[in-house]
C-alpha positions in Angstrom: 0.0 0.0 0.0 1.2 3.5 -0.7 1.9 5.8 2.2 3.7 9.1 2.5 5.0 11.0 5.5 4.6 14.7 6.0 7.0 17.2 7.6 5.7 18.7 10.8 4.3 22.1 10.1 6.3 25.1 11.2 3.3 27.5 11.4 0.6 27.8 14.0 -2.3 25.4 13.3 -4.8 28.2 13.8 -3.5 29.8 10.6 -4.4 26.8 8.5 -7.2 26.7 6.0 -10.0 24.4 7.2 -9.8 20.9 5.6 -12.7 18.6 4.9 -10.6 15.4 4.9 -7.6 14.7 7.0 -5.2 11.8 7.2 -5.6 9.7 10.3 -2.9 8.1 12.4 -3.5 4.3 12.5 -5.1 3.4 15.7 -5.3 0.2 17.5 -8.6 0.3 19.3 -11.5 -1.8 20.2 -13.8 1.0 19.1 -13.8 2.8 15.7 -11.6 5.9 15.5 -13.7 9.0 15.3 -12.8 12.6 14.5 -13.9 15.0 17.2 -12.7 18.0 15.3 -11.1 18.4 11.9 -8.2 20.3 13.4 -7.5 17.8 16.1 -6.1 14.3 16.3 -8.4 11.3 16.2 -10.1 10.4 19.5 -11.0 7.0 20.9 -13.5 6.3 23.7 -11.8 6.6 27.1 -13.0 3.2 28.3 -11.4 1.4 25.4 -8.6 3.8 24.5 -5.5 2.2 23.1 -2.3 3.7 22.2 -2.0 5.3 18.8 0.2 3.1 16.6 1.6 4.3 13.4 4.2 1.9 12.1 4.1 3.5 8.7 4.6 6.9 10.3 1.4 8.2 8.8 1.3 11.9 8.1 0.5 14.2 11.0 -2.8 15.9 11.1 -1.4 19.4 11.3 -1.5 21.7 8.3 0.8 24.5 7.3 0.0 27.5 5.2 1.6 27.4 1.8 3.9 30.2 1.0 3.5 32.3 -2.2 6.2 30.2 -3.6 4.2 27.0 -3.3 3.7 24.7 -6.4 0.2 25.9 -6.8 1.3 29.5 -7.2 4.4 29.0 -9.4 4.8 29.5 -13.1 5.9 26.2 -14.5 9.2 26.7 -16.5 11.1 23.5 -15.7 11.2 21.2 -18.7 11.6 17.7 -19.7 15.1 16.7 -20.9 14.7 13.5 -23.0 18.4 13.3 -23.8 19.2 12.6 -20.1 16.5 9.9 -19.5 17.4 7.5 -16.8 14.8 4.8 -17.2 15.9 1.7 -15.3 16.1 -1.6 -17.1 14.2 -4.0 -14.9 12.1 -7.1 -15.6 8.3 -6.9 -15.6 6.4 -8.5 -12.7 3.8 -11.1 -13.8 0.3 -10.1 -15.1 -2.7 -12.3 -14.4 -6.0 -12.4 -16.3 -8.5 -14.4 -14.2 -11.6 -15.8 -15.9 -15.0 -14.6 -14.6 -15.3 -17.9 -12.7 -11.8 -17.6 -11.1 -12.5 -14.0 -10.2 -15.5 -15.0 -8.1 -13.3 -16.6 -5.4 -11.2 -13.7 -4.3 -8.8 -15.2 -1.8 -8.9 -18.5 -3.6 -7.5 -16.8 -6.7 -4.9 -15.0 -4.7 -3.8 -18.4 -3.2 -3.7 -19.9 -6.7 -1.3 -17.3 -8.1 0.8 -16.9 -5.0 3.5 -19.5 -5.9 4.0 -17.8 -9.3 3.8 -14.2 -8.1 5.4 -14.1 -4.7 9.0 -14.5 -6.0 8.5 -11.1 -7.7 7.1 -9.3 -4.7 4.3 -7.7 -6.7 2.0 -8.7 -9.4 -0.7 -7.1 -11.6 -4.2 -8.5 -11.9 -6.5 -7.5 -14.8 -10.1 -8.2 -14.0 -12.5 -9.8 -16.6 -14.1 -7.3 -19.0 -17.4 -7.8 -17.3 -16.1 -6.3 -14.0 -16.6 -2.6 -14.1 -17.7 -1.2 -10.7 -19.3 2.3 -10.6 -17.2 4.9 -8.7 -19.2 7.2 -6.4 -16.4 9.7 -6.3 -17.3 10.9 -9.8 -20.7 12.1 -8.6 -21.0 15.9 -8.6 -21.2 16.2 -4.9 -17.8 14.7 -4.5 -16.2 15.7 -7.8 -16.9 19.4 -7.5 -17.6 20.0 -3.8 -15.7 17.7 -1.4 -12.1 18.7 -0.7 -9.1 16.5 0.2 -5.8 17.5 1.7 -2.4 17.1 0.0 1.3 17.1 0.8 4.0 18.8 -1.2 6.7 16.4 -2.4 10.2 17.5 -3.4 10.9 14.9 -6.0 14.5 16.0 -6.6 15.3 15.4 -2.9 13.9 11.9 -2.5 17.3 10.4 -3.2 19.9 13.1 -3.5 19.8 15.2 -0.3 22.1 16.1 2.5 21.2 15.3 6.1 19.0 18.0 7.6 21.5 19.0 10.3 24.2 19.5 7.6 21.8 21.3 5.4 20.5 23.8 7.9 21.8 27.3 7.5 23.3 26.4 4.2 21.8 27.1 0.8 21.8 24.4 -1.9 24.9 24.7 -4.1 23.3 23.7 -7.4 21.8 26.4 -9.6 18.2 25.3 -9.7 14.7 26.4 -10.2 11.4 25.4 -8.6 9.1 25.7 -11.6 11.5 28.4 -12.9 11.8 30.4 -9.7 14.9 30.2 -7.6 14.2 28.8 -4.1 15.8 30.4 -1.1 16.7 28.5 2.0 13.7 29.9 3.8 11.2 28.0 1.7 13.2 24.8 1.3 12.2 21.6 3.0 14.2 22.7 6.0 11.6 25.2 7.0 13.2 26.2 10.3 16.3 25.6 12.2 14.4 23.4 14.6 13.4 20.9 11.9 15.5 17.7 12.1 13.7 15.4 9.7 13.0 15.5 6.0 9.3 15.1 5.2 6.4 16.4 3.1 4.9 19.7 4.0 1.2 20.3 4.0 -0.2 21.4 0.7 -3.4 22.9 -0.7 -6.9 21.4 -0.4 -8.4 20.5 -3.7 -11.6 19.1 -5.1 -11.1 16.4 -7.7 -12.0 18.8 -10.4 -9.5 21.4 -9.2 -6.8 18.8 -8.8 -7.4 17.4 -12.3 -7.0 20.8 -13.8 -3.9 21.5 -11.8 -2.3 18.1 -12.7 -3.2 18.5 -16.3 -1.7 22.0 -16.5 1.5 20.9 -14.8 2.0 17.9 -17.1 1.3 19.9 -20.2 3.7 22.6 -19.4 6.5 20.3 -18.0 6.5 18.0 -21.1 5.7 20.8 -23.6 2.5 19.0 -24.8 0.9 22.2 -26.1 4.1 23.8 -27.4 3.3 24.0 -31.2 6.9 24.7 -32.0 8.0 21.4 -30.6 5.2 18.9 -30.7 2.2 17.9 -32.6 -1.1 18.9 -31.0 -2.1 15.3 -30.2 1.3 14.2 -28.8 1.6 13.0 -25.3 4.6 11.5 -23.5 4.7 7.7 -23.3 4.9 5.8 -20.0 8.5 5.0 -20.9 9.4 8.7 -21.5 7.8 9.8 -18.2 9.6 7.0 -16.4 12.9 8.0 -17.8 12.3 11.6 -16.8 11.2 10.7 -13.3 14.4 8.8 -12.6 16.5 11.6 -14.1 15.0 14.0 -11.6 15.7 11.4 -8.8 19.2 10.5 -9.8 20.6 13.6 -11.6 18.5 16.5 -10.3 19.1 19.9 -12.0 15.7 21.5 -11.4 13.8 21.6 -8.1 10.6 19.8 -8.9 7.7 19.9 -6.4 4.4 18.3 -6.8 1.2 17.5 -4.7 0.0 14.1 -3.6 -3.4 13.4 -1.9 -2.4 10.3 -0.1 -3.6 8.2 2.9 -7.1 9.7 2.7 -9.4 7.8 5.1 -12.4 6.4 3.2 -14.3 6.1 6.4 -14.3 9.9 6.6 -14.3 10.9 2.9 -15.6 8.3 0.6 -14.6 5.0 -0.9 -14.3 4.7 -4.7 -16.3 1.4 -4.4 -20.1 1.4 -3.7 -21.1 0.5 -0.2 -24.9 0.8 -0.6 -27.0 -0.5 -3.5 -28.4 2.5 -5.5 -31.2 2.7 -8.1 -29.9 -0.2 -10.2 -29.9 -2.6 -7.3 -29.2 -5.8 -9.2 -26.2 -4.4 -10.9 -24.9 -2.4 -7.9 -25.3 -5.2 -5.4 -22.9 -7.2 -7.4 -20.2 -4.7 -6.6 -21.3 -3.8 -3.1 -20.9 -7.5 -2.1 -17.9 -8.4 -4.3 -14.8 -9.7 -2.6 -12.8 -7.4 -4.8 -14.6 -4.4 -3.4 -11.8 -3.2 -1.1 -14.3 -2.4 1.7 -14.8 -6.1 2.0 -11.4 -7.5 1.1 -9.7 -7.4 4.6 -12.4 -9.4 6.3 -13.2 -12.0 3.6 -13.6 -15.6 4.9 -10.1 -17.0 5.0 -8.4 -13.7 5.9 -7.0 -13.6 9.4 -8.0 -10.0 9.7 -11.6 -11.1 9.8 -11.0 -11.7 13.5 -9.9 -8.1 14.2 -12.8 -6.3 15.8 -11.5 -2.7 15.3 -11.7 -0.8 12.0 -8.1 0.1 11.8 -7.6 3.0 9.4 -5.4 2.0 6.4 -5.3 -1.7 7.4 -9.0 -2.7 7.4 -10.4 0.6 6.2 -9.1 1.5 2.8 -7.1 4.6 2.0 -7.5 6.7 -1.1 -4.6 8.1 -3.2 -5.1 11.0 -5.6 -2.0 11.5 -7.7 -0.4 13.8 -10.4 2.6 13.4 -12.5 5.8 12.5 -10.5 3.9 12.2 -7.1 5.7 9.4 -5.4 5.4 6.6 -2.9 8.8 5.7 -1.5 10.3 2.3 -0.6 8.5 0.6 2.2 6.9 -2.6 3.4 3.4 -3.0 4.7 2.6 -2.9 8.5 3.1 -6.3 10.0 4.3 -7.5 6.5 0.7 -7.8 5.4 -0.4 -8.3 1.8 -1.7 -5.1 0.2 -4.2 -4.7 -2.7 -4.4 -1.5 -4.7 -7.1 -0.7 -7.3 -7.0 2.2 -9.7 -10.4 3.8 -10.2 -9.4 6.1 -13.0 -6.6 8.1 -14.6 -3.1 7.9 -15.9 -0.9 4.9 -15.1 0.8 4.3 -11.8 4.3 2.8 -12.0 5.3 0.2 -9.4 8.6 -1.4 -8.4 8.8 -4.4 -6.2 11.4 -6.4 -4.4 10.5 -9.9 -3.1 10.3 -10.4 0.6 13.2 -12.9 0.4 15.5 -9.9 -0.5 14.1 -7.4 2.0 17.3 -7.4 4.1 19.4 -7.0 1.0 17.4 -3.9 0.0 17.8 -2.4 3.5 21.6 -3.1 3.4 21.9 -1.5 0.0 20.1 1.7 1.1 22.2 2.0 4.2 25.3 1.5 2.1 24.5 4.1 -0.5 22.8 6.7 1.8 25.0 6.4 4.9 24.7 10.0 6.1 20.9 9.9 6.0 20.8 6.7 8.0 23.4 7.9 10.5 21.2 10.9 11.2 17.9 9.0 11.1 18.4 5.2 11.8 14.7 4.5 11.2 14.7 6.2 7.8 13.0 3.3 6.1 10.0 3.7 8.4 9.5 7.3 7.3 8.7 6.6 3.6 10.4 9.6 2.2 13.4 8.1 0.5 13.8 6.6 -3.0 16.8 4.7 -4.3 17.1 3.9 -8.0 16.4 0.4 -9.2 19.7 0.6 -11.0 21.6 1.0 -7.7 19.6 -1.8 -6.1 20.4 -4.1 -9.0 24.0 -3.3 -8.8 23.9 -4.6 -5.3 22.3 -7.9 -6.4 18.8 -6.9 -5.3 16.2 -8.1 -7.8 13.7 -5.4 -8.7 10.6 -5.9 -10.8 8.3 -3.4 -12.6 4.6 -3.0 -13.2 2.5 -0.4 -14.9 -0.9 -0.3 -13.3 -3.7 1.1 -15.5 -7.3 2.2 -14.7 -9.5 -0.8 -13.6 -6.5 -3.0 -12.6 -5.2 -4.3 -9.3 -1.7 -4.5 -7.9 -1.0 -7.0 -5.2 2.1 -6.8 -2.9 3.2 -9.8 -1.0 4.4 -10.2 2.6 7.6 -8.1 3.4 7.9 -7.1 -0.3 9.4 -3.7 -0.5 7.6 -1.5 -3.1 7.8 2.0 -4.4 6.7 4.0 -7.4 5.1 7.1 -8.8 2.2 8.4 -10.9 2.3 9.3 -14.5 -0.5 11.9 -14.2 -3.8 12.6 -12.6 -5.3 9.4 -11.2 -7.2 7.9 -8.2 -6.4 4.6 -6.5 -7.6 2.8 -3.3 -5.7 0.3 -1.2 -6.2 -2.0 1.8 -4.5 -4.8 3.6 -5.4 -8.5 3.7 -4.0 -11.5 5.6 -4.6 -15.0 4.2 -3.5 -17.9 6.4 -0.2 -18.1 4.7 0.6 -14.6 6.1 0.8 -15.9 9.7 4.4 -16.9 9.5 5.4 -13.6 8.0 3.3 -11.7 10.7 5.1 -13.6 13.4 8.4 -12.5 12.0 7.2 -8.9 11.9 6.2 -8.8 15.6 9.6 -10.2 16.6 11.3 -7.6 14.4 9.2 -4.8 15.8 10.1 -6.0 19.3 13.8 -5.8 18.5 13.3 -2.4 17.0 11.0 -1.2 19.8 8.3 -0.4 17.4 4.6 -0.3 18.3 2.3 -2.7 16.6 -1.0 -2.0 14.8 -2.7 -5.4 15.5 -2.4 -8.2 18.0 -0.8 -11.0 16.1 -1.4 -13.6 18.8 -5.1 -12.7 19.0 -5.5 -13.3 15.3 -3.5 -16.5 15.4 -5.4 -18.0 18.3 -8.8 -17.0 16.9 -7.9 -18.7 13.6 -6.8 -21.8 15.4 -10.1 -21.9 17.4 -12.2 -21.4 14.3 -10.3 -24.1 12.5 -10.9 -26.6 15.3 -14.5 -25.7 15.3 -14.7 -26.3 11.5 -12.9 -29.6 11.9 -15.3 -30.6 14.6 -18.3 -29.9 12.3 -16.7 -31.9 9.5 -16.1 -34.8 11.9 -19.6 -34.6 13.3 -21.6 -34.3 10.0 -19.1 -35.3 7.4 -20.6 -32.4 5.4 -18.0 -30.7 3.3 -18.6 -27.0 2.4 -16.3 -24.2 1.3 -15.7 -23.0 4.9 -14.9 -26.4 6.4 -12.7 -27.4 3.4 -10.9 -24.1 3.6 -9.9 -24.7 7.2 -9.1 -28.3 6.6 -6.7 -27.3 3.9 -4.5 -25.4 6.4 -4.6 -28.0 9.2 -3.0 -31.4 9.5 0.5 -32.4 10.5 2.2 -30.0 8.0 -0.7 -27.5 7.6 0.2 -23.8 7.3 -2.0 -22.9 10.3 -0.7 -25.9 12.4 2.9 -25.0 11.8 2.2 -21.3 12.7 0.6 -22.3 16.0 3.3 -24.9 16.8 6.1 -22.3 16.1 4.4 -19.7 18.3 3.8 -22.2 21.1 7.4 -23.5 20.9 8.6 -19.9 21.1 6.5 -19.2 24.2 7.7 -22.4 26.0 11.4 -21.5 25.4 10.8 -18.1 26.9 9.2 -19.7 30.0 12.2 -22.0 30.4 14.5 -18.9 30.5 12.6 -17.2 33.4 14.3 -17.0 36.7 13.4 -19.5 39.4 10.5 -18.4 41.6 8.0 -16.7 39.3 4.4 -17.4 40.2 2.2 -18.6 37.4 -1.5 -17.6 37.1 -4.2 -18.2 34.6 -5.0 -15.0 32.7 -8.5 -13.6 33.0 -10.5 -13.7 29.8 -10.9 -10.0 29.8 -7.2 -9.2 30.6 -6.8 -7.1 27.4 -10.4 -6.9 26.2 -10.9 -3.2 27.0 -7.3 -2.0 27.2 -4.8 -3.9 25.1 -1.6 -4.6 27.0 1.9 -4.2 25.6 5.4 -4.7 27.0 6.7 -1.5 28.7 10.2 -2.3 27.3 9.6 -3.4 23.7 5.9 -2.9 23.0 5.4 -6.6 22.4 1.7 -7.5 22.4 0.7 -9.3 25.6 -2.4 -11.2 24.5 -0.9 -14.6 25.2 1.2 -14.0 28.2 2.4 -11.2 30.5 4.7 -10.7 33.5 4.3 -8.2 36.3 5.5 -7.5 39.8 3.9 -6.5 43.1 6.0 -3.3 43.1 4.3 -2.1 40.0 1.2 -4.1 39.2 0.1 -1.7 36.4 3.3 -2.4 34.4 3.7 -5.5 32.3 6.4 -7.0 30.1 6.6 -9.8 27.6 8.4 -13.0 28.7 11.6 -11.9 27.0 11.9 -9.0 29.4 10.3 -10.5 32.5 13.6 -11.0 34.2 14.5 -7.3 33.6 11.2 -5.8 34.9 12.5 -4.7 38.2 15.1 -5.5 41.0 12.6 -7.4 43.2 13.0 -11.0 44.0 11.5 -13.4 41.5 8.9 -14.7 44.0 7.4 -11.2 44.0 6.7 -11.5 40.2 3.8 -13.2 38.4 3.4 -14.6 34.9 -0.1 -14.6 33.5 -0.8 -17.3 30.9 -3.9 -17.3 28.7 -3.5 -21.0 28.0 -2.2 -23.8 30.2 0.3 -26.5 29.0 -2.5 -29.0 28.6 -4.7 -26.5 26.6 -1.8 -25.7 24.2 -1.1 -29.4 23.7 -4.7 -30.1 23.0 -5.0 -27.2 20.6 -2.0 -28.4 18.6 -3.2 -32.0 18.6 -6.6 -30.9 17.3 -5.1 -28.9 14.5 -3.1 -32.0 13.5 -6.4 -33.8 13.0 -6.0 -36.0 16.1 -9.6 -37.3 16.2 -9.6 -38.1 19.9 -8.4 -34.5 20.6 -11.1 -33.2 18.4 -13.6 -35.1 20.5 -12.2 -33.8 23.7 -11.6 -30.2 22.8 -14.2 -27.6 23.7 -14.1 -24.4 21.7 -12.9 -21.2 23.4 -16.4 -19.9 23.3 -17.0 -21.2 26.8 -20.3 -22.9 27.7 -22.6 -21.1 30.1 -25.3 -22.5 32.3 -28.4 -23.6 30.5 -27.0 -22.6 27.1 -25.9 -25.1 24.5 -24.1 -24.5 21.2 -25.2 -26.4 18.1 -21.9 -26.0 16.5 -19.6 -27.3 19.3 -18.6 -30.7 20.5 -19.6 -30.1 24.2 -22.7 -28.7 25.8 -23.4 -28.1 29.5 -27.0 -29.0 30.5 -27.0 -28.6 34.3 -24.3 -27.6 36.8 -26.0 -29.4 39.7 -25.2 -28.7 43.3 -22.2 -29.4 45.6 -22.5 -32.3 48.0 -20.0 -32.2 50.9 -18.0 -35.2 51.8 -14.7 -36.9 51.0 -16.0 -38.8 48.1 -17.6 -35.8 46.3 -14.2 -34.3 45.3 -10.6 -35.3 44.8 -7.4 -33.3 44.1 -8.4 -32.6 40.5 -12.1 -31.8 40.6 -15.4 -31.3 42.5 -18.3 -33.6 41.4 -21.6 -31.7 41.6 -24.7 -33.9 42.3 -27.1 -33.6 39.4 -24.5 -32.5 36.9 -25.4 -33.2 33.3 -23.6 -32.5 30.0 -23.7 -33.6 26.4 -20.6 -34.6 24.5 -19.9 -35.8 20.9 -18.0 -39.0 20.5 -18.0 -42.0 18.2 -21.3 -43.9 18.3 -21.1 -47.5 19.5 -24.0 -48.3 17.2 -22.1 -47.0 14.1 -18.5 -46.0 14.9 -18.2 -44.4 11.5 -20.4 -41.6 12.8 -20.2 -39.2 15.7 -23.2 -39.0 18.1 -24.3 -37.3 21.3 -23.6 -38.9 24.7 -25.3 -37.7 27.9 -23.1 -37.5 31.0 -24.8 -37.5 34.5 -23.5 -37.6 38.1 -25.9 -39.3 40.5 -25.9 -39.8 44.3 -25.1 -43.4 45.1 -25.5 -43.1 48.8 -22.6 -44.5 50.9 -20.4 -44.9 47.8 -20.8 -41.2 46.9 -21.1 -40.0 43.3 -21.5 -42.4 40.4 -21.0 -41.5 36.7 -23.6 -42.5 34.2 -23.1 -42.2 30.4 -25.5 -43.2 27.7 -26.0 -42.6 24.0 -28.7 -40.0 23.7 -30.4 -41.8 20.8 -30.2 -45.2 22.7 -30.7 -44.6 26.4 -31.5 -48.2 27.2 -27.8 -49.1 27.2 -25.7 -47.1 29.7 -22.3 -47.2 31.3 -21.8 -46.5 35.1 -18.9 -46.4 37.5 -17.6 -44.4 40.4 -14.7 -43.3 38.3 -15.1 -41.0 35.3 -12.0 -42.5 33.6 -13.4 -46.0 34.1 -16.8 -45.0 32.8 -15.3 -43.6 29.5 -13.1 -46.6 29.3 -16.2 -48.7 29.1 -17.6 -46.5 26.4 -14.4 -46.8 24.4 -14.4 -50.6 24.8 -17.9 -50.7 23.4 -17.0 -48.6 20.4 -13.9 -50.7 19.6 -16.0 -53.9 20.0 -18.4 -52.7 17.4 -15.5 -51.8 15.1 -14.0 -55.3 15.4 -17.4 -57.0 15.0 -18.6 -55.0 11.9 -16.5 -56.2 9.0 -18.0 -53.6 6.8 -16.3 -50.8 8.7 -12.9 -49.9 7.4 -11.7 -48.5 10.8 -8.9 -49.2 13.2 -9.8 -49.5 16.9 -9.2 -46.4 19.0 -6.1 -47.1 21.1 -5.7 -43.8 23.0 -7.0 -43.5 26.5 -9.6 -40.9 27.4 -9.4 -38.4 30.2 -12.6 -39.0 32.0 -12.9 -35.6 33.7 -12.2 -33.8 30.5 -14.7 -35.9 28.5 -17.3 -35.0 31.2 -16.5 -31.3 30.9 -15.2 -31.1 34.5 -11.8 -29.7 33.6 -12.9 -26.9 31.3 -12.0 -23.5 32.9 -15.5 -22.0 32.7 -17.1 -25.1 34.2 -14.4 -25.3 36.9 -15.1 -21.7 37.9 -18.8 -22.2 37.9 -18.4 -25.3 40.2 -16.0 -23.5 42.5 -18.5 -20.7 42.9 -20.9 -23.3 44.4 -18.5 -23.7 47.2 -17.5 -20.2 48.4 -16.6 -21.5 51.9 -14.1 -24.1 50.5 -15.8 -27.0 52.2 -14.5 -29.5 49.6 -11.3 -29.8 51.6 -9.2 -32.2 49.5 -9.8 -30.2 46.3 -9.1 -26.7 47.8 -6.0 -27.9 49.8 -4.4 -28.8 46.5 -5.7 -25.6 44.7 -2.5 -23.6 45.5 -0.5 -23.4 42.3 2.7 -25.5 42.2 4.6 -23.0 40.2 7.8 -24.8 39.8 6.0 -28.0 38.7 4.2 -26.0 36.1 7.4 -24.5 34.9 9.0 -27.9 34.7 6.1 -29.2 32.7 6.4 -26.4 30.2 10.2 -26.9 29.9 9.7 -30.5 29.0 7.3 -29.7 26.2 8.8 -28.7 22.8 8.0 -29.0 19.2 
């Protein structure tokens, strides 16, 4: 996705012209970001306020008044010099032409072309001729009335510039013109002695109609299109000629060339170029309103991990608009969290793209540091600022593969995870872009959060939250498939990423393995506690040392209970003794084990696993494997509890397991706990559809062992069944639902005075045993 960064204004904000559309900092919030005032920063509700996070260093919201020497007020006298063209010789990225049928399955098609396109970093997709969405932005009320803000870009300084500190107080040595007028130091990018970063100043506000006229006038004068002495009346510069001139300005600047760019315009505030509501022609319009290629829908398509993100994050899940003119640029960058990006051009002149595959991201960064050492010395995070170009020629000379794409009206550009991309516009145009995260992105996203932690960068999204939500949804889908054997697009989609070597399985295993290694490295003495479900529900937590997201685990100390760290920095939190510190874990060792086993299609684990959507009293879930029917009541006495559980009298639950009538199918079993007098509680299990045959024992394990024996007996006796007997033992308490956290909590609440002595006396956490258990578990 394109993004530009502005230079902080050096004039008072009260002097600025009012703007009707402002760029928004990306926010990570559980509520939608809202504008309280057009001249103020975005506000989020106080209850759910989360830190503003702008990994792309989005433009600031302040505006500066343009001087009389601004591009809009200058006579254009700089001219194209075709003899000095510097068009780079780079290979074209692949172009794909999906059929109408292929185009229907948006993420399916993206998955299909990924093996061919990802090695290039970018690709171009040309939709079928039948796909021509209407663009609301061309309606009069937007075209002639609504205004958008712009930034001024100094194209000749995007590569060849001195560090700001060196430049301050010093005029540029070259004899140069800004549209034919000599620029003095006072109106250069270094607008004041206090400025210490190169950026893009605030520009004029335009309507689309005004910007089209301005862009047309600039291009005609710059290339001499209407100069009768030089060119024919119908002559226009080719894409190749514009490209050659652009890189001449970048590499061998002689004139100072400044242009406007309307970038990072929030479609939630302004307007999307795609229809959101069906208009008069409902049948035609609804096709585009609901299309997966409508960028308002793209991020949360089924199969995109971002569908589990509850907040409308500007620029990630809510598309941004880009209104360009000739030479307006987007500089080398990667997407936040190394996400995919999808860019669609609604209308106008072509947009030129350059891409470097994610496999060579480090090589590009090394090349830029090598060739621009002074800029990086002054600003180590220069690549995060999106204000620096480097010629593809230079990158190729350093062994970095660079690929080229020319995007035309009505076409898509897709960038792949951690693929650096840059480019510029050939004239007036309008594009829209958003991010997306198919399952295969997860491994790249994990790499991004670890990199962000090393660089102490804030995150835009909770990677762990998305990963775990995907895993839970996959297990639920596998359970449905197991229970009904009914294949549909949703269950098949999740099935395709699970299994022993599935993409999702491997992503979860890698993350769990990483977490367990960090637990092993903790100092002796930490207390382990189960994290509350709402730990980060209203206020997302992040490490105070590296901003790592703390959705899965967090460490804190009694000396500062409001400060948390990730497990990597838990030992460095404070100088207190380890026994004063606590580690909160969202999942126990057994829960993590069961989750991974379930993703690997371990059928017994699938039978045992309850979805994270915990059961509540009196409420069942048609789409889960376990349902609580009655919590019962606590009976006090030695036999009514043990070290692991309390056994409520009258407890009832429903669980799915192989039917002993037909082991090829999964059916519902009813679990009950009865009062057997002097012998205490007795467990009774029977097939709901066949209650006349039941299994009873004082032990839950023994009771389920009897069920399993009955199932295996049927498998052996029925020669028509092509099944192997189930050899794995079942955990009776878990199969009854008595070990699920929500049920345990509900049962404990029935005994507030802790009269079930054996159970409560063993309730104190054995922290060292837990840590040892974690350390023995690896993938």
